[in-house]
C-alpha positions as CSV (number, residue, x, y, z in Angstrom):
1,M,207.7,181.5,-41.8
2,K,205.2,184.2,-40.9
3,T,207.5,187.1,-41.7
4,Y,209.6,185.7,-44.6
5,N,210.3,188.1,-47.5
6,R,208.5,187.0,-50.6
7,F,210.3,189.2,-53.0
8,K,214.0,188.6,-52.2
9,T,216.0,185.4,-52.4
10,A,218.9,184.6,-50.2
11,A,222.2,184.5,-52.0
12,T,222.7,180.9,-51.1
13,L,219.6,180.0,-53.0
14,L,220.3,182.1,-56.1
15,P,221.9,179.2,-58.2
16,L,218.7,177.2,-57.8
17,M,216.7,180.1,-59.3
18,L,218.6,180.2,-62.6
19,F,218.9,177.9,-65.6
20,A,222.2,176.0,-65.9
21,G,224.7,178.2,-67.6
22,S,222.8,181.5,-66.9
23,S,224.8,184.4,-65.6
24,F,224.0,187.9,-64.5
25,A,226.1,191.0,-64.4
26,S,227.3,192.2,-61.1
27,E,224.8,195.0,-61.3
28,I,221.4,194.4,-63.0
29,K,219.1,197.3,-63.7
30,T,215.7,196.2,-62.4
31,L,212.6,197.6,-64.0
32,T,209.8,199.0,-61.9
33,L,206.2,199.1,-62.9
34,Q,206.6,202.9,-63.5
35,D,209.6,202.3,-65.7
36,C,207.7,199.9,-67.9
37,C,204.7,202.1,-68.2
38,Q,206.9,205.0,-69.2
39,K,208.8,203.0,-71.8
40,V,205.7,201.6,-73.3
41,R,204.1,205.0,-73.6
42,Q,207.2,206.2,-75.4
43,R,207.3,203.6,-78.1
44,L,203.9,201.9,-78.6
45,A,202.7,202.4,-82.2
46,S,199.2,203.6,-81.2
47,V,200.7,206.3,-79.0
48,L,203.2,207.4,-81.7
49,E,200.4,207.5,-84.3
50,Q,198.2,209.6,-82.1
51,A,201.0,212.0,-81.4
52,E,201.2,212.6,-85.2
53,H,197.5,213.3,-85.2
54,V,198.2,216.0,-82.6
55,N,200.9,217.5,-84.9
56,Q,198.4,217.5,-87.8
57,A,195.7,219.2,-85.7
58,D,198.2,221.9,-84.7
59,E,199.0,222.6,-88.4
60,Q,195.2,222.7,-89.2
61,I,194.9,225.7,-86.8
62,R,197.5,227.5,-88.9
63,Q,195.5,226.7,-92.0
64,A,192.3,228.0,-90.3
65,R,193.9,231.3,-89.5
66,A,194.8,232.0,-93.2
67,P,191.4,233.6,-94.1
68,F,192.0,236.3,-91.5
69,L,195.1,237.4,-93.4
70,P,195.2,238.9,-97.0
71,D,195.9,236.8,-100.0
72,V,198.7,238.5,-102.0
73,H,199.9,237.5,-105.5
74,F,202.3,238.9,-108.1
75,R,201.1,238.2,-111.6
76,S,202.6,238.8,-115.0
77,S,201.0,237.9,-118.3
78,K,201.7,238.5,-122.0
79,T,198.9,238.6,-124.4
80,Y,199.0,238.1,-128.2
81,E,196.2,239.5,-130.4
82,D,195.2,238.5,-133.9
83,S,194.2,241.2,-136.4
84,V,190.5,241.9,-136.5
85,N,188.8,244.2,-139.1
86,N,192.1,245.2,-140.7
87,T,193.5,246.1,-137.2
88,V,197.1,245.4,-136.9
89,A,197.8,242.5,-134.6
90,G,199.8,243.2,-131.5
91,E,200.8,242.1,-128.1
92,F,200.8,243.6,-124.6
93,T,202.1,242.8,-121.2
94,E,200.4,243.2,-117.8
95,T,202.2,243.0,-114.5
96,K,200.5,243.6,-111.2
97,L,200.5,243.0,-107.5
98,S,197.1,241.8,-106.3
99,A,195.8,241.6,-102.7
100,A,192.4,240.1,-101.6
101,Q,190.9,240.2,-98.1
102,S,187.8,238.5,-96.9
103,L,185.8,240.8,-94.7
104,F,182.8,238.6,-93.8
105,R,181.9,235.0,-94.7
106,G,178.9,234.3,-92.5
107,F,181.1,233.7,-89.5
108,K,182.5,230.6,-91.2
109,D,186.1,231.7,-90.8
110,K,185.7,232.1,-87.0
111,N,183.8,228.8,-86.7
112,L,186.5,227.1,-88.8
113,L,189.2,228.3,-86.5
114,D,187.3,227.3,-83.4
115,I,186.7,223.8,-84.9
116,A,190.5,223.5,-85.5
117,K,191.2,224.5,-81.9
118,D,188.7,222.1,-80.5
119,D,190.1,219.3,-82.7
120,L,193.6,220.0,-81.4
121,L,192.2,219.5,-77.8
122,V,190.4,216.4,-78.9
123,Q,193.6,214.9,-80.3
124,Q,195.6,215.8,-77.3
125,L,193.1,214.1,-75.0
126,L,193.0,211.1,-77.3
127,L,196.8,211.0,-77.0
128,K,196.5,210.9,-73.2
129,S,193.9,208.1,-73.6
130,A,196.3,206.2,-75.8
131,M,198.9,206.5,-73.1
132,R,196.4,205.1,-70.6
133,N,195.8,202.1,-72.8
134,A,199.5,201.7,-73.1
135,S,199.9,201.7,-69.4
136,G,197.3,199.0,-69.1
137,D,199.3,196.8,-71.5
138,A,202.4,197.5,-69.4
139,V,200.7,196.5,-66.2
140,Q,199.5,193.2,-67.8
141,A,203.0,192.4,-69.1
142,F,204.8,193.5,-65.9
143,Y,202.7,191.3,-63.6
144,A,202.8,188.4,-66.1
145,A,206.5,188.5,-65.3
146,A,206.0,189.2,-61.6
147,L,204.1,185.9,-61.0
148,P,206.9,183.6,-62.0
149,E,209.4,185.9,-60.3
150,V,207.5,185.5,-57.0
151,G,207.1,181.8,-57.8
152,I,210.9,181.4,-58.1
153,T,211.5,183.0,-54.7
154,N,208.7,180.9,-53.2
155,D,210.1,177.7,-54.7
156,A,213.6,178.5,-53.6
157,E,212.4,179.0,-50.0
158,N,210.4,175.7,-50.2
159,I,213.5,173.8,-51.4
160,S,215.4,175.2,-48.4
161,M,212.7,174.1,-46.1
162,V,212.4,170.6,-47.6
163,Q,216.2,170.2,-47.6
164,D,216.2,170.9,-43.9
165,R,213.6,168.2,-43.5
166,I,215.8,165.8,-45.6
167,T,218.9,166.6,-43.5
168,E,217.0,165.7,-40.3
169,L,215.6,162.5,-41.7
170,D,218.9,161.4,-43.0
171,S,220.4,161.8,-39.6
172,R,217.5,159.8,-38.1
173,V,217.9,157.1,-40.6
174,R,221.6,156.7,-39.8
175,L,220.6,156.5,-36.1
176,G,217.9,153.9,-36.9
177,K,215.1,156.2,-35.7
178,S,213.5,156.5,-39.1
179,R,213.0,154.3,-42.1
180,E,214.6,154.9,-45.5
181,T,211.1,155.0,-47.1
182,E,210.4,158.2,-45.1
183,L,213.6,159.8,-46.5
184,F,212.7,158.8,-50.0
185,S,209.2,160.3,-49.7
186,V,210.6,163.7,-48.7
187,Q,213.2,163.5,-51.5
188,S,210.3,162.9,-53.9
189,T,208.7,166.1,-52.6
190,L,212.0,167.9,-53.1
191,A,212.1,166.8,-56.7
192,S,208.6,168.0,-57.3
193,V,209.4,171.4,-55.8
194,K,212.5,171.6,-58.0
195,A,210.3,170.8,-61.0
196,D,208.1,173.7,-60.0
197,L,211.2,175.9,-59.9
198,A,212.3,174.9,-63.4
199,K,208.8,175.7,-64.7
200,S,208.9,179.1,-62.9
201,N,212.2,179.8,-64.5
202,G,210.9,179.0,-67.9
203,D,207.7,181.1,-67.4
204,R,209.9,184.0,-66.1
205,T,212.1,183.9,-69.2
206,A,209.1,183.8,-71.6
207,A,207.3,186.6,-69.7
208,L,210.4,188.8,-69.6
209,A,210.8,188.3,-73.4
210,E,207.2,189.5,-73.9
211,L,207.8,192.5,-71.6
212,G,211.0,193.3,-73.5
213,L,209.2,193.3,-76.8
214,L,206.7,195.7,-75.4
215,I,209.2,198.2,-73.9
216,G,211.6,197.9,-76.7
217,E,214.7,196.7,-74.8
218,D,215.9,193.6,-73.1
219,A,214.1,193.0,-69.8
220,I,216.5,191.2,-67.5
221,A,214.9,191.7,-64.1
222,I,211.9,193.5,-62.6
223,D,211.3,194.9,-59.2
224,V,208.1,193.6,-57.8
225,A,208.6,195.1,-54.3
226,A,205.6,197.3,-53.3
227,E,203.5,198.1,-50.3
228,A,201.8,195.2,-48.6
229,P,198.3,194.5,-49.9
230,D,196.8,194.9,-46.4
231,T,198.2,198.4,-46.1
232,M,197.2,199.7,-49.5
233,A,195.1,202.9,-49.7
234,V,192.2,202.0,-52.1
235,P,189.8,204.7,-53.3
236,S,186.2,204.2,-52.5
237,L,183.8,203.3,-55.3
238,S,182.1,206.7,-55.1
239,D,185.4,208.5,-55.3
240,A,186.5,206.3,-58.2
241,L,183.2,207.0,-60.1
242,T,183.7,210.7,-59.6
243,A,187.3,210.6,-60.7
244,V,186.5,208.7,-63.9
245,Q,184.2,211.5,-65.1
246,N,187.3,213.5,-66.0
247,R,189.1,210.7,-67.8
248,S,190.7,211.8,-71.1
249,D,188.6,209.7,-73.5
250,L,185.4,211.2,-71.9
251,A,186.7,214.7,-72.1
252,A,187.7,214.1,-75.7
253,A,184.1,212.9,-76.5
254,R,182.6,216.0,-74.8
255,K,185.0,218.3,-76.8
256,A,184.2,216.4,-80.0
257,L,180.5,217.1,-79.3
258,D,181.4,220.9,-79.0
259,E,183.3,220.6,-82.3
260,Q,180.3,219.0,-84.0
261,E,178.1,221.9,-82.8
262,L,180.6,224.3,-84.4
263,R,180.4,222.4,-87.7
264,V,176.6,222.9,-87.7
265,A,177.1,226.6,-87.1
266,F,179.7,226.6,-89.9
267,D,177.3,225.0,-92.3
268,K,174.6,227.6,-91.5
269,G,177.1,230.3,-92.5
270,A,176.6,229.3,-96.1
271,F,173.2,231.1,-96.0
272,L,174.8,234.5,-95.1
273,P,176.4,236.9,-97.6
274,E,180.2,237.1,-98.2
275,L,182.0,240.5,-98.3
276,N,185.4,240.7,-99.9
277,V,187.8,243.5,-101.0
278,V,190.3,243.2,-103.8
279,G,193.0,245.6,-104.8
280,N,195.6,245.7,-107.7
281,Y,198.7,247.7,-108.3
282,Y,200.0,247.6,-111.9
283,F,203.6,247.8,-112.9
284,D,202.9,247.3,-116.6
285,R,199.5,247.6,-118.4
286,P,198.4,247.5,-122.0
287,P,197.7,250.8,-123.9
288,G,194.5,252.5,-123.0
289,A,194.6,251.5,-119.4
290,P,196.6,254.3,-117.8
291,S,195.5,253.8,-114.1
292,L,198.2,252.4,-111.8
293,W,195.8,250.8,-109.3
294,D,192.2,249.7,-108.7
295,A,190.2,248.3,-105.9
296,A,186.8,246.6,-105.6
297,L,184.4,245.7,-102.9
298,S,182.3,242.6,-103.7
299,L,179.1,241.3,-102.0
300,D,178.0,237.8,-102.7
301,F,174.6,236.8,-101.4
302,P,173.7,233.1,-102.1
303,L,170.1,232.5,-103.1
304,F,169.8,228.9,-104.2
305,Q,172.4,226.1,-104.6
306,G,170.2,223.1,-105.2
307,G,169.6,222.3,-101.5
308,R,173.2,221.3,-101.0
309,D,173.9,223.5,-98.0
310,R,170.6,222.5,-96.2
311,A,171.4,218.8,-96.8
312,Q,174.9,219.3,-95.3
313,I,173.3,220.9,-92.2
314,R,171.0,218.0,-91.7
315,I,173.9,215.6,-92.1
316,D,176.0,217.4,-89.4
317,E,172.9,217.7,-87.1
318,S,172.5,213.9,-87.4
319,Q,176.2,213.4,-86.7
320,L,175.8,215.6,-83.6
321,K,173.1,213.3,-82.3
322,A,175.3,210.3,-83.0
323,E,178.2,212.0,-81.0
324,Q,175.8,212.5,-78.0
325,I,174.8,208.8,-78.1
326,A,178.4,207.8,-78.3
327,L,179.3,210.0,-75.3
328,D,176.5,208.5,-73.2
329,F,177.7,205.0,-74.0
330,Q,181.3,205.9,-73.3
331,L,180.3,207.3,-69.9
332,R,178.4,204.2,-69.0
333,Q,181.3,202.0,-70.2
334,A,183.8,204.0,-68.1
335,E,181.6,203.6,-65.0
336,A,181.3,199.9,-65.7
337,D,185.0,199.6,-66.0
338,V,185.5,201.3,-62.7
339,R,182.9,199.1,-61.0
340,T,184.6,196.0,-62.4
341,A,188.1,197.0,-61.4
342,Q,186.9,198.1,-58.0
343,A,185.1,194.8,-57.4
344,A,188.1,192.7,-58.6
345,L,190.4,194.7,-56.2
346,A,188.0,194.3,-53.3
347,A,187.7,190.5,-53.9
348,S,191.4,190.0,-54.3
349,I,192.1,191.9,-51.0
350,E,189.6,189.8,-49.2
351,Q,191.0,186.6,-50.8
352,Y,194.5,187.7,-49.8
353,S,193.4,188.1,-46.2
354,F,192.0,184.6,-46.0
355,L,195.0,183.0,-47.8
356,K,197.4,184.8,-45.4
357,E,195.5,183.3,-42.5
358,A,195.5,179.8,-44.2
359,N,199.3,180.1,-44.8
360,D,200.0,181.1,-41.2
361,N,197.8,178.2,-39.9
362,A,199.5,175.7,-42.3
363,D,202.9,176.9,-41.2
364,A,202.0,176.6,-37.5
365,A,200.5,173.1,-38.1
366,Y,203.6,171.9,-40.0
367,R,205.9,173.1,-37.2
368,S,203.8,171.3,-34.7
369,L,203.8,168.1,-36.7
370,V,207.6,168.2,-36.9
371,K,207.8,168.5,-33.1
372,E,205.2,165.7,-32.6
373,Y,207.1,163.5,-35.1
374,R,210.3,163.9,-33.1
375,L,208.3,162.8,-30.0
376,G,206.8,159.8,-31.8
377,L,203.2,161.1,-31.7
378,V,202.6,161.2,-35.5
379,N,204.2,159.3,-38.4
380,N,206.0,160.7,-41.4
381,L,202.9,160.5,-43.6
382,D,201.2,163.1,-41.3
383,V,204.3,165.3,-41.6
384,L,204.3,165.0,-45.4
385,A,200.6,165.9,-45.5
386,G,201.3,168.9,-43.4
387,L,204.2,169.9,-45.6
388,S,202.1,169.5,-48.8
389,T,199.3,171.7,-47.3
390,L,201.9,174.4,-46.3
391,L,203.5,174.4,-49.8
392,T,200.1,174.8,-51.4
393,A,198.9,177.5,-49.0
394,K,202.1,179.4,-49.3
395,S,202.0,179.3,-53.1
396,A,198.4,180.6,-53.2
397,Y,199.2,183.3,-50.6
398,T,202.2,184.7,-52.4
399,R,200.4,184.7,-55.8
400,S,197.4,186.4,-54.3
401,A,199.7,189.3,-53.1
402,V,200.7,189.8,-56.7
403,Q,197.1,189.7,-57.9
404,V,196.1,192.4,-55.4
405,R,198.9,194.7,-56.7
406,Q,197.9,194.0,-60.3
407,N,194.3,194.7,-59.6
408,R,195.1,197.9,-57.9
409,A,197.4,199.0,-60.7
410,L,194.6,198.2,-63.2
411,L,192.2,200.3,-61.2
412,M,194.7,203.2,-61.2
413,V,195.0,202.8,-65.0
414,T,191.2,202.9,-65.3
415,L,191.2,206.2,-63.4
416,E,194.2,207.4,-65.4
417,Q,196.3,207.8,-62.3
418,L,199.2,205.6,-63.3
């Protein structure tokens, strides 16, 4: 019993693990935790929505580059004039090609382009953060299905063990060495274990349905095999706290802070002059305007605009302070998440160690009781009590192994390493 495999069921026990009428294909594609995380990241609405924000930010960079290029227009107009002071009314046509180029706008064009580039990085980092959250959902759904999966294997092994006990007692009853009441007691235990198996089957079906909804396809079977909890490499708390500093949501918050600083600089550019050049080439002009082209250099120096620009600067400076406060809180929240996940993992590993010891001792005690019963040293009630203790200890032990794996996966998600 000490070395039984908790995650595979013998072929002879497979029918007990399925509902009546259920059938599986000869080859079933099992889903690993990595498979589920990848599928959820590919289809979760929050991830797809954030991906569109990345596309929008990429287009905004192209918009921000526009002021560095000339603005070219082809214009044609026809004007009709009424007679004034006995002058004969007439009409004329003007057709021209116009080009305008901004030379200087108080560094606003450069700041606007830098803002767009920073925003693209922010959106890309937020996409990575959305994928991390999706992985967290996948971990929860995967291990919600893993618990009944392990429960099915455990119940099937328990049924086999109890049936062995029934076989022995049945033989002893026929030989007159045991009473029928002893056999009925063990058969009652078998019925209880089968009831547990039925519940595990139901829980498994429901959990796989929820997992299938999340990944966007039917989830028939999952692969819960993984390294043993007592051999897992777990990062230390100090290493985990260092690693979380570079998490995508924190990096996005820092980049958003830089972006807000550029917005303040952009607003201050409104107090600087603007220099522009405009040129026209005429294909058709009204009489009296013989020149074919003209060009103008314009300088616009803002003097007063009702305090609008200064108010905008104060608004963005206030937003900058708010961004810094939000970043400080996010950092503390991330560190708290790491400490919580690390503590949960450490506690589950310690619990697993004790439950493993309890299971081994219960197994040894039950085997001893069976031997002593055959020698007449104990009665069947003692054996049943030992069997009940073993079943309880084994269930807690196998479930704790799943809990350790889930807690480790959640820590890896918190550190953005899954």
